[in-house]
C-alpha positions as CSV (number, residue, x, y, z in Angstrom):
1,M,-50.1,118.7,176.1
2,A,-50.1,118.3,179.9
3,E,-50.2,114.8,181.2
4,H,-53.4,113.8,183.1
5,H,-53.6,110.6,185.1
6,H,-56.7,109.0,186.5
7,T,-56.4,108.7,190.3
8,S,-58.7,108.6,193.2
9,D,-57.8,112.2,193.9
10,S,-60.1,115.0,192.8
11,H,-60.3,115.8,189.1
12,P,-57.6,118.3,188.0
13,W,-60.5,120.6,186.7
14,A,-62.7,120.2,189.8
15,E,-62.2,123.8,191.0
16,L,-62.7,125.4,187.6
17,T,-65.8,127.2,186.5
18,A,-67.4,126.0,183.4
19,P,-66.1,128.9,181.3
20,Q,-62.5,128.2,182.7
21,M,-62.8,124.5,182.0
22,L,-63.9,125.2,178.3
23,S,-61.1,127.7,177.9
24,L,-58.6,125.1,179.1
25,V,-60.1,122.4,176.8
26,L,-59.9,124.7,173.8
27,R,-56.1,125.5,174.6
28,E,-55.5,121.7,174.9
29,L,-57.2,121.0,171.5
30,Y,-55.6,123.8,169.5
31,A,-52.0,122.4,169.3
32,P,-52.7,118.7,168.3
33,V,-55.5,119.8,165.9
34,S,-53.3,122.4,164.3
35,A,-50.4,120.0,164.0
36,L,-52.7,117.3,162.4
37,G,-53.9,119.8,159.8
38,D,-50.3,120.7,158.9
39,Q,-49.2,117.1,158.6
40,V,-52.3,116.2,156.5
41,N,-51.4,119.1,154.2
42,R,-47.8,117.9,153.9
43,L,-49.0,114.4,153.0
44,A,-51.4,115.8,150.4
45,N,-49.2,118.3,148.8
46,E,-45.6,117.2,148.9
47,T,-43.8,114.4,147.3
48,L,-42.3,112.5,150.2
49,D,-40.0,109.5,150.4
50,D,-40.8,106.6,152.7
51,G,-38.8,108.0,155.6
52,E,-40.5,111.4,155.5
53,R,-43.9,109.7,155.2
54,S,-43.2,107.5,158.2
55,E,-42.0,110.5,160.2
56,I,-45.2,112.4,159.4
57,I,-47.3,109.5,160.3
58,G,-45.5,109.1,163.6
59,H,-46.2,112.8,164.4
60,M,-49.9,112.3,163.5
61,R,-50.2,109.3,165.8
62,A,-48.6,111.3,168.7
63,R,-51.2,114.1,168.2
64,I,-54.0,111.5,168.1
65,D,-52.7,110.1,171.3
66,D,-52.9,113.6,172.8
67,L,-56.5,114.0,171.6
68,G,-57.4,110.6,173.1
69,R,-56.0,111.5,176.5
70,L,-58.1,114.8,176.4
71,V,-61.2,112.7,175.5
72,V,-60.5,110.4,178.5
73,L,-60.1,113.4,180.8
74,L,-63.3,115.0,179.5
75,K,-65.2,111.7,180.1
76,R,-63.8,111.4,183.6
77,Y,-64.8,115.1,184.3
78,L,-68.3,114.4,183.2
79,D,-68.6,111.2,185.0
80,D,-67.2,112.8,188.3
81,Y,-69.3,116.0,187.9
82,P,-72.8,115.2,186.4
83,T,-74.9,118.0,185.3
84,Q,-77.4,119.4,187.7
85,D,-81.0,118.6,186.6
């Protein structure tokens, strides 16, 4: 997932149309959600030793971090560009 940092500069999505921004968000969501699903399936369906289980949990934490960064970016986008009433 692309790294996004909060700065005083304009939001990285500021110049995108709403459909472009939604398309970007969907692309950003796909990989971590898909990876989490795969890892949950492995945990549920395979006999794993402690090392394998720890590795899977580490991968899951990384994908959750990816999703958390995307949530922060979405919140910042909404805070910087409130909807027109």
